[in-house]
RODO-2510 file (C-alpha; in nm, 4 decimals, decimal comma):
residues 588
     n   res          X          Y          Z
     1     m   -14,8795     1,2796    15,7403
     2     d   -14,6015     1,0721    15,8992
     3     k   -14,5761     0,7192    15,7639
     4     k   -14,5423     0,4677    16,0479
     5     i   -14,3315     0,1641    15,9592
     6     g   -14,2818    -0,0155    16,2906
     7     s   -14,2044     0,0003    16,6627
     8     v   -13,9066    -0,0101    16,8971
     9     v   -13,8496    -0,3547    17,0487
    10     e   -13,5147    -0,2985    17,2189
    11     s   -13,3160     0,0118    17,3179
    12     s   -12,9531     0,0608    17,4243
    13     p   -12,7072     0,3526    17,4148
    14     h   -12,5365     0,2283    17,0980
    15     s   -12,8226     0,0779    16,9001
    16     i   -13,1990     0,0410    16,8853
    17     l   -13,3901    -0,2530    16,7380
    18     v   -13,6966    -0,1700    16,5317
    19     k   -13,9564    -0,4268    16,4237
    20     i   -14,1260    -0,3526    16,0908
    21     d   -14,5045    -0,3849    16,1136
    22     d   -14,5445    -0,6356    15,8319
    23     l   -14,4156    -0,7502    15,4923
    24     k   -14,6436    -0,5119    15,3048
    25     t   -14,5070    -0,2148    15,5001
    26     f   -14,1495    -0,3262    15,4349
    27     e   -14,2080    -0,3710    15,0608
    28     s   -14,3751    -0,0328    15,0258
    29     a   -14,0876     0,1436    15,2049
    30     k   -13,8014    -0,0728    15,0776
    31     t   -13,6296     0,2090    14,8857
    32     e   -13,6153     0,4204    15,2032
    33     l   -13,5033     0,1356    15,4294
    34     q   -13,1423     0,1187    15,3154
    35     i   -12,8227     0,1142    15,5221
    36     g   -12,7124     0,4728    15,5801
    37     k   -13,0634     0,6190    15,5427
    38     y   -13,2649     0,7645    15,8285
    39     v   -13,5738     0,6913    16,0376
    40     k   -13,7261     0,8860    16,3244
    41     i   -13,8639     0,7546    16,6526
    42     q   -14,1329     0,9444    16,8355
    43     e   -14,0356     1,1009    17,1689
    44     g   -14,3302     1,2771    17,3297
    45     n   -14,5965     1,4437    17,1220
    46     h   -14,3869     1,6596    16,8899
    47     n   -14,0257     1,5472    16,9218
    48     f   -13,8419     1,2756    16,7319
    49     v   -13,5139     1,0901    16,7781
    50     l   -13,3330     1,0771    16,4447
    51     c   -13,1549     0,7467    16,3767
    52     v   -12,9357     0,6105    16,1007
    53     i   -12,9966     0,2560    15,9718
    54     q   -12,7037     0,0241    16,0428
    55     n   -12,8384    -0,3216    15,9661
    56     i   -13,1437    -0,4998    15,8229
    57     k   -13,2257    -0,8635    15,8908
    58     i   -13,5092    -1,1184    15,8893
    59     a   -13,6023    -1,2914    16,2123
    60     t   -13,8499    -1,5804    16,2069
    61     e   -14,0893    -1,5687    16,5037
    62     k   -14,3373    -1,8302    16,3852
    63     e   -14,3467    -2,0777    16,0995
    64     d   -14,4023    -1,8947    15,7698
    65     d   -14,4023    -1,5614    15,9539
    66     d   -14,0914    -1,3567    15,8741
    67     v   -14,0247    -1,0401    16,0704
    68     f   -13,7973    -0,7608    15,9486
    69     i   -13,5692    -0,6090    16,2122
    70     l   -13,3741    -0,2847    16,1705
    71     t   -13,0732    -0,1994    16,3813
    72     v   -13,0529     0,1793    16,4035
    73     q   -12,8270     0,4200    16,5884
    74     p   -12,9530     0,7446    16,7440
    75     v   -12,7696     1,0535    16,6150
    76     g   -12,9761     1,3421    16,7505
    77     l   -13,3111     1,4921    16,8459
    78     f   -13,5465     1,6877    16,6185
    79     k   -13,7182     1,9258    16,8561
    80     d   -13,9200     2,2441    16,7944
    81     e   -13,8383     2,2301    16,4233
    82     e   -13,4640     2,2231    16,4960
    83     f   -13,2070     1,9454    16,5009
    84     h   -12,9936     1,8955    16,8136
    85     q   -12,6986     1,6592    16,8221
    86     g   -12,7158     1,3917    17,0917
    87     n   -13,0146     1,2884    17,2972
    88     p   -13,0316     1,2727    17,6792
    89     t   -13,2933     0,9955    17,6773
    90     l   -13,3496     0,6895    17,4624
    91     p   -13,6876     0,5805    17,3202
    92     s   -13,8635     0,3021    17,5071
    93     p   -13,9926    -0,0189    17,3508
    94     t   -14,3287     0,0176    17,1715
    95     e   -14,2489     0,3759    17,0592
    96     p   -14,3606     0,4206    16,6943
    97     v   -14,1027     0,4551    16,4167
    98     f   -14,1510     0,6626    16,0993
    99     l   -13,9733     0,7383    15,7745
   100     v   -13,8016     1,0772    15,7614
   101     e   -13,9534     1,3335    15,5249
   102     n   -13,7396     1,5313    15,2828
   103     n   -13,8316     1,8625    15,4440
   104     i   -13,6808     1,7451    15,7750
   105     l   -13,3608     1,6318    15,6016
   106     s   -13,3413     1,9676    15,4246
   107     k   -13,3717     2,1507    15,7568
   108     i   -13,0903     1,9389    15,9012
   109     f   -12,8470     1,9612    15,6102
   110     n   -12,9347     2,3109    15,4869
   111     n   -12,9700     2,4992    15,8132
   112     e   -12,9783     2,8666    15,7189
   113     n   -12,8704     2,9625    16,0714
   114     n   -12,5259     2,8213    15,9928
   115     r   -12,2899     2,9622    15,7328
   116     i   -12,3311     2,6833    15,4831
   117     f   -12,0716     2,5376    15,2472
   118     h   -12,2023     2,3142    14,9686
   119     l   -12,0329     1,9740    14,9450
   120     g   -12,2625     1,7556    14,7318
   121     k   -12,5841     1,5543    14,7515
   122     l   -12,6975     1,2948    15,0036
   123     a   -12,6066     0,9631    14,8430
   124     q   -12,9338     0,8021    14,9555
   125     n   -13,1454     1,0978    14,8463
   126     d   -13,0078     1,3023    14,5584
   127     g   -13,2860     1,5552    14,6057
   128     i   -13,1213     1,6805    14,9247
   129     d   -12,8233     1,9161    14,9052
   130     f   -12,5578     1,8398    15,1630
   131     t   -12,3941     2,1432    15,3188
   132     l   -12,1398     2,1884    15,5954
   133     d   -12,0880     2,4561    15,8539
   134     g   -11,8087     2,6382    15,6707
   135     d   -11,6738     2,7999    15,9885
   136     k   -11,6318     2,4653    16,1635
   137     f   -11,4925     2,2988    15,8508
   138     f   -11,2230     2,5457    15,7466
   139     s   -11,1213     2,6848    16,0838
   140     k   -11,0231     2,3340    16,1952
   141     h   -10,8204     2,0577    16,0349
   142     v   -10,9623     1,8247    15,7687
   143     a   -10,8632     1,4717    15,6645
   144     i   -10,9601     1,3376    15,3213
   145     v   -10,8798     0,9690    15,2808
   146     g   -10,9536     0,7112    15,0142
   147     s   -10,7916     0,4336    14,8155
   148     t   -10,6602     0,4859    14,4635
   149     g   -10,9508     0,5377    14,2237
   150     s   -11,1988     0,6399    14,4936
   151     g   -11,2252     0,9988    14,3661
   152     k   -10,9941     1,1570    14,6210
   153     s   -10,8211     1,4076    14,3906
   154     c   -11,1485     1,5147    14,2322
   155     s   -11,3038     1,5621    14,5774
   156     v   -11,0132     1,7792    14,6937
   157     a   -11,0249     1,9832    14,3719
   158     k   -11,4021     2,0366    14,3973
   159     i   -11,3876     2,1494    14,7603
   160     l   -11,1092     2,3963    14,6850
   161     q   -11,2853     2,5208    14,3709
   162     n   -11,5912     2,5953    14,5827
   163     v   -11,3721     2,7857    14,8288
   164     v   -11,2142     3,0148    14,5689
   165     g   -11,5284     3,0546    14,3577
   166     i   -11,4748     2,8301    14,0550
   167     n   -11,7977     2,6802    13,9190
   168     d   -11,8187     2,5046    13,5819
   169     a   -11,4866     2,6563    13,4744
   170     k   -11,6141     3,0060    13,5563
   171     n   -11,4754     3,2482    13,8134
   172     i   -11,7813     3,3604    14,0082
   173     n   -11,5643     3,6005    14,2116
   174     k   -11,4257     3,7709    13,9022
   175     s   -11,5166     4,1191    14,0189
   176     n   -11,4604     4,0646    14,3910
   177     k   -11,1570     3,8546    14,4874
   178     k   -11,2024     3,6738    14,8191
   179     n   -10,9565     3,6501    15,1076
   180     s   -10,8721     3,2796    15,0899
   181     h   -10,5076     3,1683    15,0835
   182     i   -10,4605     2,7990    14,9978
   183     i   -10,1208     2,6332    14,9531
   184     i   -10,1248     2,2873    14,7908
   185     f    -9,8318     2,0461    14,8176
   186     d    -9,8874     1,8684    14,4843
   187     i    -9,6656     1,5631    14,4807
   188     h    -9,7868     1,4213    14,1453
   189     s    -9,8374     1,7444    13,9473
   190     e   -10,2103     1,6861    13,9029
   191     y   -10,3873     1,9942    14,0445
   192     k   -10,2662     2,2660    13,8078
   193     s   -10,5257     2,1779    13,5442
   194     a   -10,8075     2,2092    13,8017
   195     f   -10,7351     2,5799    13,8521
   196     e   -10,6453     2,6940    13,5014
   197     l   -10,9307     2,9017    13,3572
   198     e   -10,9706     3,1034    13,0397
   199     k   -10,7877     3,4354    13,0474
   200     n   -11,1117     3,6361    13,0447
   201     e   -11,2130     3,4734    13,3753
   202     n   -10,9485     3,6840    13,5493
   203     f   -10,8402     3,3989    13,7789
   204     t   -10,4742     3,3940    13,8784
   205     l   -10,3041     3,0679    13,9722
   206     n    -9,9732     3,0899    14,1572
   207     y    -9,7906     2,7831    14,0262
   208     l    -9,4431     2,7072    14,1636
   209     d    -9,2472     2,4137    14,0258
   210     v    -8,8812     2,3338    14,0821
   211     e    -8,7831     2,5889    13,8135
   212     k    -8,9822     2,8764    13,9658
   213     l    -8,9519     2,7949    14,3341
   214     k    -8,7333     3,0389    14,5250
   215     l    -8,6301     2,8623    14,8412
   216     p    -8,2874     2,9810    14,9613
   217     y    -8,1013     2,7399    15,1877
   218     w    -8,0391     3,0129    15,4446
   219     l    -8,4065     2,9971    15,5440
   220     m    -8,3584     2,6442    15,6777
   221     n    -8,3547     2,6039    16,0535
   222     s    -8,1206     2,3822    16,2529
   223     e    -8,3395     2,0736    16,2145
   224     e    -8,3578     2,1060    15,8374
   225     l    -7,9903     2,1873    15,7883
   226     e    -7,8796     1,8935    16,0003
   227     t    -8,1238     1,6582    15,8270
   228     l    -7,9669     1,7553    15,4947
   229     f    -7,5979     1,7483    15,5878
   230     i    -7,5457     1,5449    15,9074
   231     e    -7,5648     1,1673    15,9433
   232     s    -7,6930     1,1271    16,2983
   233     n    -7,5779     0,7653    16,3217
   234     e    -7,2103     0,8482    16,2628
   235     q    -6,9882     0,8178    16,5686
   236     n    -6,8665     1,1784    16,5580
   237     s    -7,1993     1,3366    16,4584
   238     h    -7,1955     1,5518    16,7750
   239     n    -6,8716     1,7152    16,6582
   240     q    -7,0175     1,7649    16,3113
   241     v    -7,3214     1,9386    16,4601
   242     s    -7,1242     2,1592    16,6989
   243     q    -6,8785     2,2901    16,4363
   244     f    -7,1361     2,3188    16,1599
   245     k    -7,3594     2,5193    16,3957
   246     r    -7,0669     2,7417    16,4932
   247     a    -6,9727     2,8025    16,1301
   248     v    -7,3313     2,8894    16,0295
   249     i    -7,3777     3,1361    16,3169
   250     l    -7,0423     3,3070    16,2547
   251     n    -7,1180     3,3380    15,8840
   252     k    -7,4642     3,4800    15,9522
   253     e    -7,3041     3,7384    16,1799
   254     k    -7,0526     3,8235    15,9060
   255     y    -7,3248     3,9000    15,6510
   256     n    -7,5738     4,0591    15,8901
   257     p    -7,3734     4,2967    16,1106
   258     n    -7,6735     4,5222    16,1753
   259     i    -7,8783     4,2466    16,3390
   260     k    -7,8071     4,2444    16,7131
   261     k    -7,8779     3,8823    16,7952
   262     v    -7,8246     3,6117    16,5355
   263     t    -7,9007     3,2484    16,6180
   264     y    -7,8667     2,9161    16,4389
   265     d    -8,2367     2,9428    16,3392
   266     s    -8,2444     3,3116    16,2373
   267     p    -8,3847     3,3437    15,8812
   268     v    -8,0940     3,5555    15,7556
   269     y    -7,8413     3,5060    15,4794
   270     f    -7,5229     3,3029    15,5082
   271     n    -7,2954     3,1590    15,2392
   272     i    -7,3032     2,7795    15,2263
   273     n    -6,9771     2,7584    15,0289
   274     e    -6,7972     2,9625    15,2925
   275     v    -6,9302     2,7308    15,5621
   276     f    -6,7861     2,4415    15,3601
   277     n    -6,4480     2,6192    15,3493
   278     y    -6,4580     2,6684    15,7271
   279     i    -6,5265     2,2988    15,7973
   280     h    -6,2658     2,1958    15,5380
   281     n    -5,9989     2,4071    15,7089
   282     l    -6,0897     2,2684    16,0527
   283     n    -6,0482     1,9201    15,9096
   284     d    -5,6975     1,9992    15,7787
   285     e    -5,5904     2,2257    16,0626
   286     v    -5,2419     2,1844    16,2153
   287     i    -5,1421     2,3785    16,5302
   288     n    -4,7980     2,5352    16,5748
   289     k    -4,6209     2,3934    16,8845
   290     i    -4,2790     2,5592    16,8578
   291     e    -4,1621     2,6724    17,1992
   292     g    -4,1758     3,0482    17,2448
   293     e    -4,4265     3,1009    16,9609
   294     q    -4,8035     3,1317    16,9743
   295     h    -4,9863     2,8010    16,9565
   296     l    -5,2073     2,8941    16,6622
   297     p    -5,3025     2,7198    16,3360
   298     k    -5,0029     2,7273    16,1021
   299     l    -5,0099     2,7396    15,7235
   300     a    -4,7633     2,5730    15,4886
   301     n    -4,5961     2,9107    15,4251
   302     g    -4,5279     2,9489    15,7982
   303     e    -4,7982     3,2105    15,8545
   304     l    -5,0027     3,1790    16,1750
   305     v    -5,3824     3,2114    16,1578
   306     k    -5,4902     3,4547    16,4280
   307     d    -5,8586     3,4630    16,3417
   308     r    -6,0418     3,1502    16,2313
   309     n    -6,3042     3,3674    16,0620
   310     s    -6,0543     3,3843    15,7757
   311     y    -6,1346     3,0155    15,7210
   312     f    -6,4483     3,1302    15,5371
   313     n    -6,2491     3,2986    15,2598
   314     q    -6,0636     3,0038    15,1075
   315     k    -5,9290     2,6527    15,1611
   316     f    -5,5873     2,6853    15,3192
   317     v    -5,2888     2,4530    15,2938
   318     f    -5,1498     2,3827    15,6404
   319     t    -4,8047     2,2802    15,7500
   320     t    -4,7459     1,9140    15,8260
   321     s    -4,7421     1,7806    16,1799
   322     s    -4,3914     1,7332    16,3181
   323     t    -4,2154     1,6324    16,6387
   324     s    -3,8960     1,8124    16,5448
   325     k    -3,8137     2,0958    16,7848
   326     a    -3,7525     2,3429    16,5014
   327     s    -4,0826     2,2735    16,3251
   328     k    -4,2912     2,1196    16,5975
   329     a    -4,6631     2,1062    16,5096
   330     s    -4,9551     1,8789    16,5871
   331     n    -5,2907     1,8098    16,4318
   332     g    -5,5796     2,0383    16,5301
   333     p    -5,8636     1,9089    16,7491
   334     f    -6,0762     1,8170    16,4459
   335     n    -5,8033     1,7155    16,2016
   336     g    -5,9334     1,4228    15,9954
   337     e    -6,2626     1,4163    16,1874
   338     f    -6,4789     1,5420    15,9034
   339     n    -6,3618     1,3468    15,5981
   340     r    -6,6944     1,1719    15,5410
   341     f    -6,8890     1,4807    15,6445
   342     l    -6,7036     1,6961    15,3883
   343     s    -6,7504     1,4385    15,1141
   344     r    -7,1248     1,4323    15,1787
   345     f    -7,1369     1,8123    15,2138
   346     e    -6,9580     1,8660    14,8812
   347     t    -7,1779     1,6121    14,7029
   348     k    -7,4947     1,7868    14,8209
   349     v    -7,3728     2,1381    14,7360
   350     n    -7,2683     2,0292    14,3849
   351     d    -7,5823     1,8241    14,3156
   352     k    -7,7541     2,0128    14,0321
   353     r    -8,0903     1,8635    14,1307
   354     l    -8,0696     2,0634    14,4543
   355     d    -7,9975     2,3972    14,2874
   356     f    -8,3455     2,5226    14,3822
   357     l    -8,2386     2,4860    14,7444
   358     l    -7,8593     2,5155    14,7667
   359     l    -7,7643     2,7475    14,4824
   360     d    -7,7203     3,1169    14,5637
   361     q    -8,0175     3,1955    14,3417
   362     d    -8,0164     3,5062    14,1253
   363     r    -8,3035     3,7498    14,1253
   364     e    -8,4250     3,9214    13,8099
   365     e    -8,1886     4,2150    13,8627
   366     n    -7,8933     3,9723    13,8905
   367     s    -7,8465     4,0056    14,2648
   368     k    -7,8535     3,7134    14,5050
   369     y    -8,1431     3,6479    14,7398
   370     q    -8,0255     3,7811    15,0730
   371     t    -8,1771     3,8827    15,4056
   372     e    -8,3422     4,1973    15,2694
   373     h    -8,5373     3,9865    15,0162
   374     f    -8,7125     3,7746    15,2811
   375     e    -9,0435     3,9566    15,2256
   376     e    -9,0378     3,8785    14,8534
   377     i    -8,9678     3,5106    14,9250
   378     l    -9,2561     3,4983    15,1744
   379     k    -9,5017     3,6533    14,9317
   380     q    -9,4417     3,3876    14,6647
   381     f    -9,5889     3,1141    14,8882
   382     m    -9,8917     3,3152    14,9959
   383     g   -10,0041     3,4411    14,6581
   384     y    -9,9188     3,8041    14,7254
   385     l    -9,6830     3,8519    14,4307
   386     d    -9,9681     3,8073    14,1813
   387     k   -10,2728     3,8201    14,4118
   388     s   -10,3658     3,4510    14,3906
   389     n   -10,6091     3,2552    14,6069
   390     i   -10,4422     2,9256    14,5154
   391     t   -10,0705     2,8484    14,5317
   392     i    -9,9676     2,5102    14,3926
   393     i    -9,6216     2,3946    14,4944
   394     d    -9,5408     2,1204    14,2439
   395     l    -9,3200     1,8741    14,4312
   396     s    -9,3004     1,6225    14,1450
   397     g    -8,9585     1,7536    14,0398
   398     i    -8,8176     1,7649    14,3932
   399     p    -8,5685     1,4833    14,4654
   400     f    -8,7182     1,2463    14,7189
   401     e    -8,4248     1,2831    14,9595
   402     v    -8,5085     1,6524    15,0137
   403     l    -8,8888     1,6263    14,9859
   404     s    -8,9320     1,6259    15,3643
   405     i    -8,6993     1,9258    15,4063
   406     t    -8,8804     2,1233    15,1349
   407     v    -9,2212     2,0575    15,2905
   408     s    -9,0862     2,1374    15,6360
   409     l    -8,9294     2,4659    15,5295
   410     i    -9,2341     2,5999    15,3449
   411     s    -9,4783     2,4857    15,6165
   412     r    -9,2685     2,6395    15,8906
   413     i    -9,2354     2,9716    15,7068
   414     i    -9,6135     2,9927    15,6639
   415     f    -9,6729     2,8982    16,0285
   416     d    -9,4228     3,1562    16,1544
   417     f    -9,5835     3,4263    15,9403
   418     a    -9,9338     3,3376    16,0676
   419     f    -9,8026     3,3301    16,4251
   420     h    -9,6354     3,6713    16,4144
   421     y    -9,9179     3,8310    16,2151
   422     s   -10,1697     3,7068    16,4740
   423     k    -9,9584     3,8422    16,7589
   424     l    -9,9436     4,1852    16,5921
   425     k   -10,3222     4,1873    16,5489
   426     h   -10,3770     4,0768    16,9099
   427     e   -10,1655     4,3662    17,0326
   428     t   -10,4295     4,5999    16,8860
   429     d   -10,7201     4,3891    17,0185
   430     k   -10,7984     4,2553    16,6723
   431     h   -10,8099     3,9011    16,5422
   432     n   -10,6225     3,7386    16,2555
   433     d   -10,8102     3,8343    15,9393
   434     i   -10,5963     3,6427    15,6863
   435     p   -10,6746     3,2681    15,6904
   436     f   -10,4408     3,0098    15,5401
   437     m   -10,4899     2,6427    15,4561
   438     i   -10,2097     2,4013    15,3691
   439     v   -10,3174     2,0977    15,1647
   440     c   -10,0868     1,7986    15,2207
   441     e   -10,1542     1,5750    14,9207
   442     e   -10,0211     1,2158    14,9547
   443     a    -9,9268     1,3012    15,3134
   444     h    -9,7967     0,9523    15,3925
   445     n    -9,4947     1,0241    15,1696
   446     y    -9,3459     1,2963    15,3912
   447     i    -9,5257     1,2887    15,7277
   448     p    -9,5364     0,9135    15,7930
   449     r    -9,6429     0,7448    16,1121
   450     t    -9,3000     0,5851    16,1442
   451     g    -8,9704     0,6809    15,9857
   452     g    -8,6199     0,7862    16,0670
   453     n    -8,4320     1,1109    16,0590
   454     d    -8,5247     1,1701    15,6931
   455     y    -8,8819     1,2641    15,7920
   456     k    -8,8066     1,4342    16,1213
   457     a    -8,8142     1,7929    15,9910
   458     a    -9,1433     1,7661    15,7985
   459     k    -9,3186     1,5816    16,0802
   460     k    -9,2105     1,8401    16,3337
   461     s    -9,3327     2,1329    16,1206
   462     i    -9,6678     1,9801    16,0191
   463     e    -9,7346     1,8388    16,3663
   464     r    -9,6813     2,1849    16,5114
   465     i    -9,9404     2,3245    16,2699
   466     a   -10,1781     2,0416    16,3626
   467     k   -10,1443     2,1223    16,7326
   468     e   -10,1190     2,5019    16,7267
   469     g   -10,2006     2,6374    16,3803
   470     r   -10,5740     2,6829    16,4362
   471     k   -10,5080     2,9559    16,6954
   472     y   -10,3299     3,1595    16,4300
   473     g   -10,5673     3,1161    16,1369
   474     l   -10,3737     2,8283    15,9782
   475     s   -10,5516     2,5003    15,9069
   476     l   -10,4523     2,1716    15,7430
   477     m   -10,6155     1,9489    15,4851
   478     v   -10,4431     1,6105    15,5079
   479     v   -10,4989     1,3905    15,2009
   480     s   -10,3852     1,0287    15,1848
   481     q   -10,4630     0,6902    15,0313
   482     r   -10,2923     0,5199    15,3286
   483     p   -10,4195     0,6902    15,6463
   484     s   -10,2765     0,4161    15,8673
   485     e    -9,9280     0,5278    15,7525
   486     v    -9,9762     0,8981    15,8342
   487     s    -9,8536     1,0540    16,1602
   488     d   -10,0914     0,9757    16,4483
   489     t   -10,0376     1,3213    16,5957
   490     i   -10,1601     1,4919    16,2794
   491     l   -10,4680     1,2803    16,2069
   492     s   -10,5760     1,2821    16,5718
   493     q   -10,5982     1,6633    16,5522
   494     c   -10,8389     1,6545    16,2556
   495     n   -11,1948     1,7521    16,3488
   496     n   -11,3526     1,6679    16,0137
   497     f   -11,3149     1,3545    15,8033
   498     i   -11,4167     1,2965    15,4433
   499     n   -11,3784     0,9220    15,3986
   500     l   -11,3954     0,7864    15,0457
   501     r   -11,3729     0,4168    14,9610
   502     l   -11,1030     0,2377    15,1604
   503     t   -11,0171    -0,1173    15,0585
   504     n   -10,7197    -0,1840    15,2853
   505     v   -10,8278    -0,3491    15,6112
   506     n   -10,5621    -0,1700    15,8165
   507     d   -10,6721     0,1683    15,6826
   508     q   -11,0382     0,0890    15,7506
   509     s   -10,9622    -0,0130    16,1083
   510     y   -10,7435     0,2914    16,1676
   511     i   -11,0064     0,5381    16,0447
   512     k   -11,2847     0,3686    16,2429
   513     n   -11,0832     0,4160    16,5617
   514     l   -11,0427     0,7871    16,4884
   515     l   -11,4145     0,8448    16,4328
   516     p   -11,6628     0,9255    16,7118
   517     d   -11,8668     0,6413    16,8596
   518     n   -12,1895     0,7398    16,6829
   519     s   -12,0322     0,6880    16,3408
   520     r   -11,8296     0,3699    16,3849
   521     s   -12,1067     0,1381    16,2767
   522     i   -12,1901     0,3331    15,9619
   523     s   -11,8190     0,3325    15,8795
   524     e   -11,8538    -0,0375    15,7968
   525     i   -11,9720     0,0862    15,4576
   526     l   -11,6269     0,2307    15,3674
   527     p   -11,5112    -0,0586    15,1416
   528     t   -11,8372    -0,0571    14,9403
   529     l   -11,8622     0,3131    14,8565
   530     s   -11,8752     0,4058    14,4886
   531     a   -11,6236     0,6438    14,3303
   532     g   -11,7007     0,9947    14,4507
   533     e   -11,9100     0,8784    14,7459
   534     c   -11,7817     0,9571    15,0929
   535     l   -11,8710     0,9256    15,4584
   536     v   -11,8589     1,2738    15,6100
   537     v   -11,8014     1,2931    15,9844
   538     g   -11,7014     1,5758    16,2151
   539     d   -11,7813     1,9049    16,3826
   540     s   -11,9018     2,0675    16,0609
   541     t   -12,1836     1,8215    15,9903
   542     p   -12,4797     1,7639    16,2233
   543     i   -12,4741     1,3872    16,1719
   544     p   -12,2465     1,1343    15,9970
   545     s   -12,3665     1,1180    15,6366
   546     i   -12,2910     0,9446    15,3079
   547     v   -12,2491     1,2080    15,0397
   548     k   -12,2084     1,1964    14,6629
   549     m   -11,9462     1,4516    14,5637
   550     e   -11,9852     1,6510    14,2443
   551     l   -11,7113     1,6403    13,9814
   552     p   -11,4873     1,9451    13,9588
   553     n   -11,4741     2,1495    13,6401
   554     p   -11,1997     2,1708    13,5273
   555     e   -11,0721     1,8386    13,6595
   556     p   -10,7275     1,7502    13,7982
   557     r   -10,4986     1,5296    13,5895
   558     s   -10,5607     1,2172    13,7920
   559     q   -10,7725     1,0054    13,5612
   560     s   -10,6864     0,6391    13,5267
   561     i   -10,5865     0,4909    13,1925
   562     k   -10,8977     0,3253    13,0436
   563     f   -10,8978    -0,0267    12,8973
   564     h   -11,1552     0,0606    12,6288
   565     k   -10,9504     0,3630    12,5281
   566     e   -10,5733     0,3568    12,5694
   567     w   -10,5417    -0,0218    12,6120
   568     s   -10,7531    -0,0982    12,3052
   569     e   -10,6097     0,1561    12,0610
   570     n   -10,3660     0,0679    11,7833
   571     w   -10,0006     0,0160    11,8699
   572     k    -9,8204     0,3406    11,9498
   573     t    -9,4505     0,4186    11,9681
   574     p    -9,3446     0,6978    12,2033
   575     s    -9,0705     0,9483    12,1225
   576     f    -8,7927     0,7811    12,3166
   577     e    -8,5564     1,0647    12,2276
   578     n    -8,7802     1,3285    12,3878
   579     v    -8,8530     1,1123    12,6927
   580     i    -8,4833     1,0489    12,7542
   581     k    -8,4019     1,4152    12,6959
   582     r    -8,6518     1,5225    12,9601
   583     w    -8,5393     1,2412    13,1909
   584     r    -8,1797     1,3586    13,1720
   585     k    -8,2788     1,7201    13,2241
   586     e    -8,4760     1,6324    13,5411
   587     s    -8,1897     1,4132    13,6681
   588     v    -7,9102     1,6681    13,6203
***
């Protein structure tokens, strides 16, 4: 039998005031009358408006007569044994208010008509499993936000473990591998441990660090190449761009004669050192001006250069400029223009830290990665070389100055594959049957809300996925401890939010403004959530809810150093020699 606790005294679109019958009723139901828990208000004979408790206060009507008032917000209608989001009418004053039974909550959060995905337990009622509509959660973009120590990494790891079938360090899909393809940008090298199982579990992790990553520079598009080599604020940057573009296209044509149309952005091989030679020769070029002879570039040995494509082969020594009639010559149009550009170019190409990107990498059979190896390069990111559901791209060893370019390049490659694969399927009246999800851990580091040219490439690639990726089976999971510093375009495209504890006022305010109106009041609880608790809002959940996440097993390496452990142990001396050795190795 329903337990009546009070009546409606005031009703408005955003909130409803409920007066508790008396002190005895309040005391008997105190454990259920907590902020974030639910009550139901009768609407007709069999229907109820479900409301979430926002506020509890005491109002004194008469001397020595305290009255308890609840402020609640309507979130939906329970009608004919089913929950419906929204409610066309609001309850009138005097309507009775009841506590919500567990069986109703179970019907709401464990609706068997939806394809459910287990997330955790209701924080206010650990007897109720909280599940999401998996289709609406993974086919759209997800944001997971929370301050340091809120349980963000563990939450991400647990969600992804559930996706690929890891439960208590066991592979529940051992005999039947699923079709999920998840790519994690791991900026702090903490997720590898969460997906390493015993060998007999037959779970394959595709782990790519800076040593294993095969990312040839010739896959970069114009935006990425120019971000790496061109300083846009230099006075002659337009000349740098025009001649660099020309050199890249000509060199691509040289190495790919069988491809009819080669553009600046074509993902085909070119030789970066030959492009450097070309620019170097343009910078030193001197044009013959002797009357009666061809006005062509002239070398120190008197030879005329008839085809500038030879500039790719070596650095030439040109004749000196002269006004003498017998040796008349003048500087070429770009002579001396590219001194700073070449210095920067040479520094980047010779930077050993960038070998993973700029070195002509050798394959196992001692041949360079070229155009015909594009398929092999693609497969490494998608888990198809070793049939892996999870690909972790460890960015911790990537120099910060090329972090944005690396993220941009990999994201763009995955998007382009999903795009073209979808188009091929559509041509046969089929849909994309290979879903991908990119997890952007610590997203504020490479897709910031503000930032200069250094972040332009990554923002453009990820923002394109945020706006268009869903059509092609590619979704995003954006993870950040500073959501107010992440690109507005990206977060505004997220349809589901998992909000852990946020202590920064700016971050709290930013997230509240992104959430729908019916969840803004409950979002006031964000700074008081415990570790592992989160406010779940979005298309995949019937109503905004506070959920207690379960710990992943195995866990990511993101635990904090404990005072009663590391801080309180006896004095320890690290191996400085080994630390410095590794430091030097990573810095070379």
